[in-house]
KEKE-3310 file (N, C-alpha, C; in steps of 0.2 Angstrom, whole numbers, plus 5000, padded with zeros to 4 digits):
npx = (4794:4781:4785:4791:4782:4772:4782:4784:4772:4768:4778:4775:4763:4767:4773:4760:4755:4763:4762:4751:4750:4758:4751:4742:4747:4750:4739:4731:4740:4738:4726:4727:4733:4723:4713:4717:4718:4703:4698:4702:4696:4692:4689:4673:4661:4644:4628:4614:4601:4599:4600:4584:4575:4562:4548:4552:4551:4552:4560:4571:4581:4583:4588:4593:4596:4598:4611:4612:4599:4588:4580:4572:4575:4575:4586:4595:4588:4572:4561:4563:4560:4547:4538:4540:4536:4542:4554:4571:4587:4603:4612:4626:4638:4652:4662:4673:4691:4691:4693:4704:4708:4699:4698:4690:4683:4674:4671:4668:4651:4644:4642:4632:4631:4620:4613:4610:4616:4623:4627:4636:4633:4641:4640:4649:4649:4653:4654:4655:4664:4669:4659:4662:4661:4660:4659:4660:4674:4687:4698:4704:4694:4697:4691:4687:4685:4682:4674:4669:4670:4662:4657:4646:4639:4631:4622:4617:4614:4616:4607:4604:4596:4598:4591:4576:4566:4557:4541:4537:4550:4561:4575:4590:4604:4618:4628:4638:4649:4657:4663:4676:4687:4697:4707:4717:4733)
npy = (5148:5150:5158:5152:5139:5147:5150:5136:5133:5144:5139:5128:5129:5138:5129:5121:5128:5131:5118:5116:5128:5120:5109:5115:5120:5109:5102:5112:5112:5099:5099:5110:5101:5090:5097:5102:5089:5084:5097:5093:5085:5072:5075:5073:5072:5073:5068:5079:5082:5072:5079:5083:5082:5084:5081:5073:5076:5063:5064:5069:5084:5096:5105:5117:5120:5130:5131:5138:5140:5133:5134:5132:5131:5132:5126:5123:5119:5110:5112:5101:5098:5098:5098:5105:5106:5097:5098:5100:5106:5100:5095:5093:5092:5098:5094:5100:5104:5120:5134:5130:5127:5120:5109:5107:5096:5095:5084:5091:5087:5074:5060:5045:5036:5032:5040:5051:5069:5076:5090:5095:5111:5119:5127:5133:5136:5144:5150:5166:5167:5169:5162:5151:5147:5131:5126:5119:5118:5106:5108:5108:5117:5129:5134:5143:5134:5141:5147:5139:5127:5121:5116:5120:5111:5115:5108:5109:5110:5108:5097:5086:5077:5066:5056:5047:5041:5029:5033:5027:5025:5026:5037:5036:5043:5042:5057:5057:5049:5057:5068:5075:5080:5089:5091:5105:5102)
npz = (5328:5325:5313:5305:5302:5296:5284:5278:5275:5264:5255:5251:5246:5234:5227:5224:5219:5206:5202:5201:5189:5179:5175:5170:5160:5153:5150:5140:5129:5127:5123:5114:5103:5101:5096:5086:5077:5077:5070:5058:5043:5032:5015:5006:4994:4990:4986:4982:4976:4961:4943:4936:4921:4919:4911:4893:4877:4868:4856:4841:4847:4859:4875:4887:4904:4916:4928:4942:4945:4938:4929:4913:4895:4876:4865:4854:4839:4840:4855:4868:4882:4887:4898:4914:4926:4937:4936:4940:4947:4948:4963:4972:4985:4992:5004:5015:5023:5030:5021:5010:4995:4983:4969:4954:4941:4928:4913:4897:4885:4886:4882:4879:4869:4861:4855:4864:4872:4884:4890:4902:4912:4926:4940:4955:4971:4987:5002:5004:4995:4976:4963:4952:4937:4926:4912:4895:4896:4898:4909:4925:4938:4952:4967:4984:4997:5009:5025:5031:5025:5014:4997:4985:4971:4959:4945:4929:4911:4894:4885:4873:4861:4847:4841:4841:4853:4861:4867:4881:4885:4898:4901:4910:4919:4929:4936:4946:4945:4936:4942:4944:4958:4969:4985:4988:4997)
capx = (4789:4777:4784:4793:4776:4770:4785:4783:4765:4768:4782:4770:4757:4768:4775:4756:4752:4767:4760:4744:4752:4760:4747:4734:4749:4751:4733:4730:4744:4735:4718:4727:4732:4717:4707:4720:4718:4697:4694:4704:4693:4695:4685:4668:4657:4639:4622:4611:4599:4600:4596:4579:4574:4555:4546:4556:4549:4558:4563:4579:4581:4587:4585:4596:4595:4603:4613:4609:4593:4587:4576:4575:4576:4576:4594:4595:4582:4566:4563:4562:4560:4539:4534:4546:4535:4546:4561:4576:4594:4610:4616:4630:4639:4659:4663:4680:4693:4690:4698:4707:4707:4695:4697:4685:4682:4667:4670:4660:4648:4645:4639:4630:4633:4613:4609:4608:4622:4623:4633:4635:4635:4642:4642:4652:4647:4656:4652:4661:4669:4665:4656:4664:4658:4661:4657:4666:4680:4690:4701:4701:4692:4698:4686:4691:4683:4677:4674:4664:4673:4655:4657:4640:4642:4625:4623:4612:4615:4613:4601:4603:4594:4600:4587:4570:4563:4546:4537:4539:4557:4566:4582:4594:4612:4620:4633:4642:4654:4660:4665:4682:4688:4703:4706:4725:4736)
capy = (5142:5152:5160:5144:5137:5151:5150:5131:5134:5146:5135:5121:5134:5141:5123:5118:5134:5129:5111:5119:5130:5115:5102:5118:5120:5104:5101:5116:5109:5092:5103:5110:5094:5086:5099:5103:5083:5083:5099:5092:5081:5070:5080:5070:5072:5070:5070:5081:5079:5071:5084:5082:5088:5082:5077:5077:5073:5057:5066:5074:5090:5099:5110:5121:5121:5137:5128:5139:5142:5128:5140:5128:5135:5129:5129:5122:5114:5106:5111:5095:5099:5101:5098:5107:5106:5092:5097:5101:5107:5093:5098:5091:5098:5096:5096:5098:5108:5126:5140:5126:5128:5113:5109:5102:5096:5090:5087:5092:5082:5068:5055:5037:5033:5030:5047:5056:5069:5079:5094:5099:5118:5117:5133:5132:5140:5143:5157:5174:5166:5172:5159:5148:5142:5127:5126:5117:5117:5099:5107:5109:5125:5131:5138:5142:5132:5147:5145:5133:5122:5117:5120:5119:5112:5117:5106:5113:5110:5106:5089:5085:5071:5066:5050:5045:5034:5026:5036:5024:5024:5030:5037:5040:5040:5045:5059:5058:5048:5060:5073:5074:5083:5086:5097:5106:5101)
capz = (5327:5321:5309:5301:5300:5291:5276:5277:5272:5260:5251:5250:5242:5230:5225:5224:5212:5202:5200:5194:5181:5175:5174:5166:5152:5148:5148:5135:5126:5122:5120:5104:5098:5100:5094:5078:5076:5077:5065:5051:5041:5025:5012:5002:4987:4993:4980:4989:4972:4954:4940:4932:4914:4920:4903:4890:4872:4866:4847:4839:4849:4865:4880:4893:4910:4921:4933:4947:4943:4935:4922:4907:4888:4871:4863:4845:4836:4845:4864:4869:4887:4889:4906:4917:4935:4941:4932:4945:4942:4950:4968:4976:4988:4993:5011:5015:5027:5028:5019:5007:4987:4979:4962:4951:4934:4925:4908:4891:4880:4890:4877:4882:4863:4860:4855:4869:4874:4889:4890:4908:4915:4933:4944:4961:4976:4994:5008:5004:4987:4969:4961:4946:4931:4921:4906:4890:4900:4899:4913:4933:4942:4957:4972:4990:5002:5013:5033:5032:5020:5010:4991:4984:4965:4956:4940:4923:4905:4888:4885:4864:4859:4841:4837:4842:4859:4861:4872:4888:4888:4903:4900:4915:4920:4934:4937:4952:4944:4929:4943:4946:4960:4973:4988:4987:5003)
cpx = (4784:4778:4787:4789:4775:4775:4785:4776:4765:4773:4779:4765:4760:4770:4768:4754:4757:4766:4754:4746:4754:4756:4740:4740:4749:4743:4731:4735:4740:4728:4720:4729:4728:4712:4710:4717:4708:4695:4697:4699:4695:4688:4679:4664:4650:4633:4618:4604:4602:4596:4591:4576:4567:4553:4549:4553:4554:4561:4568:4576:4582:4583:4590:4594:4601:4606:4611:4603:4588:4582:4579:4572:4576:4582:4594:4589:4575:4567:4560:4558:4551:4535:4540:4542:4541:4551:4564:4583:4599:4611:4620:4633:4648:4660:4671:4684:4692:4693:4704:4704:4704:4696:4694:4683:4678:4670:4665:4659:4650:4640:4639:4631:4629:4611:4607:4616:4618:4630:4633:4640:4635:4642:4645:4651:4650:4656:4658:4665:4664:4663:4659:4661:4661:4658:4662:4672:4684:4698:4700:4699:4694:4692:4689:4685:4677:4678:4672:4666:4668:4655:4650:4640:4634:4626:4616:4615:4613:4610:4600:4603:4595:4594:4579:4570:4558:4545:4538:4545:4557:4573:4586:4601:4612:4628:4637:4648:4661:4663:4670:4687:4695:4703:4716:4727:4737)
cpy = (5146:5153:5154:5139:5138:5150:5142:5131:5137:5143:5130:5125:5134:5135:5120:5122:5132:5122:5113:5121:5125:5112:5108:5119:5116:5102:5105:5112:5102:5093:5103:5105:5090:5089:5100:5093:5081:5086:5096:5084:5077:5073:5073:5074:5070:5073:5073:5081:5079:5075:5080:5085:5087:5081:5079:5073:5070:5057:5070:5082:5094:5104:5112:5122:5125:5132:5131:5137:5137:5130:5135:5131:5130:5132:5127:5115:5115:5109:5106:5094:5101:5102:5099:5109:5104:5093:5099:5102:5102:5098:5094:5097:5091:5097:5094:5104:5114:5131:5135:5125:5120:5115:5103:5102:5091:5090:5087:5085:5074:5063:5048:5033:5030:5036:5053:5058:5074:5084:5099:5107:5119:5125:5130:5137:5138:5151:5162:5172:5169:5166:5158:5145:5135:5124:5123:5118:5111:5100:5108:5117:5125:5135:5138:5139:5136:5143:5141:5126:5118:5122:5116:5117:5112:5114:5108:5108:5109:5098:5089:5077:5070:5061:5051:5039:5033:5030:5034:5023:5029:5029:5042:5039:5045:5048:5062:5055:5052:5068:5071:5081:5082:5092:5098:5104:5108)
cpz = (5322:5313:5303:5297:5294:5284:5276:5273:5266:5254:5247:5246:5234:5226:5222:5218:5205:5197:5195:5190:5176:5171:5169:5160:5148:5146:5141:5131:5124:5119:5113:5103:5096:5095:5086:5073:5074:5070:5057:5049:5033:5021:5008:4998:4988:4987:4985:4985:4965:4949:4936:4927:4915:4912:4897:4881:4868:4855:4848:4842:4854:4870:4885:4897:4914:4925:4939:4948:4944:4931:4917:4901:4883:4870:4857:4843:4842:4851:4864:4877:4890:4895:4913:4925:4937:4941:4938:4944:4948:4957:4972:4980:4991:4999:5012:5022:5025:5025:5014:4999:4987:4972:4959:4943:4932:4917:4902:4888:4884:4886:4878:4874:4859:4859:4859:4871:4879:4891:4896:4910:4923:4936:4950:4965:4983:4996:5005:4997:4979:4964:4955:4941:4927:4917:4898:4891:4901:4906:4920:4934:4948:4961:4977:4994:5006:5021:5034:5030:5015:5004:4989:4975:4962:4948:4935:4916:4899:4888:4877:4864:4850:4837:4841:4846:4858:4867:4878:4889:4894:4901:4907:4914:4925:4933:4940:4948:4937:4931:4945:4951:4965:4978:4989:4993:5004)
residu = (MET:LEU:LYS:ARG:SER:THR:ASP:ILE:PHE:MET:GLU:ARG:VAL:LEU:MET:LEU:ASP:ASN:LEU:VAL:ARG:ALA:THR:LEU:MET:LEU:LEU:GLY:CYS:LEU:LEU:THR:LEU:ILE:SER:ALA:GLN:VAL:PHE:ALA:ILE:THR:PRO:SER:LEU:SER:ILE:VAL:ARG:GLU:ILE:ASP:TYR:GLY:VAL:VAL:LEU:PRO:GLU:PRO:GLY:SER:CYS:ARG:MET:ILE:ALA:LYS:THR:ALA:VAL:ILE:MET:GLY:TYR:GLN:GLY:THR:ASN:ILE:CYS:ILE:MET:GLN:ASP:ASP:ALA:HIS:ASN:GLY:LEU:TYR:THR:ILE:THR:ALA:ASN:PRO:ASN:LYS:ASN:ILE:ARG:VAL:LYS:VAL:PRO:PRO:ASN:GLN:ASP:ASN:GLY:ASP:GLY:LEU:ILE:PHE:ASN:PRO:TYR:VAL:GLU:LEU:ASN:SER:ASP:GLY:GLU:THR:PRO:GLN:THR:ILE:PHE:ASN:ASN:PRO:GLY:PHE:VAL:SER:ILE:ASN:SER:GLY:ALA:THR:GLY:VAL:VAL:ASN:VAL:TYR:LEU:GLY:GLY:ASP:LEU:ILE:ILE:SER:ARG:SER:TYR:PRO:TYR:SER:GLN:LEU:VAL:THR:PHE:SER:PHE:ILE:ASP:VAL:ILE:GLU:TRP:HIS:GLU:ASP:PRO)
# end
């Protein structure tokens, strides 16, 4: 009788053990499916800061800003960027899925038709990847999003003014609508 009770007890322990294992395997599968869904994101482009050349002479001339460092120098003719203390490069961030190719296109020679031309110089950086440059290139440039999925888009470029403006006039334009990009599937 004692042997039979022990056998029944062991059978039930084995059944319970198998049930626990099956439940844990099912739970593991569910967690795998859920985690795959959690980590897939919808890529986005965010403005960290807009480009600013500082105080610019309102007369014909130009200046150039290096995308990564925001260093400003003369370009062609008169250097119109005279007070650079407040100047800074533009910085945009593409947040994508990790280790995906991101294609970015920035058309050259943005002309507002009012004597102001901006020719963007863009540097793309992502962790562990070789930086990529876009300058006078109408096509797409690719960079891998790396382990973090973050691509930093540094913006500099040539500012060219072909006519005089009143000294009190503020000239601004938004650049984010010009950046074309997508994540490869």
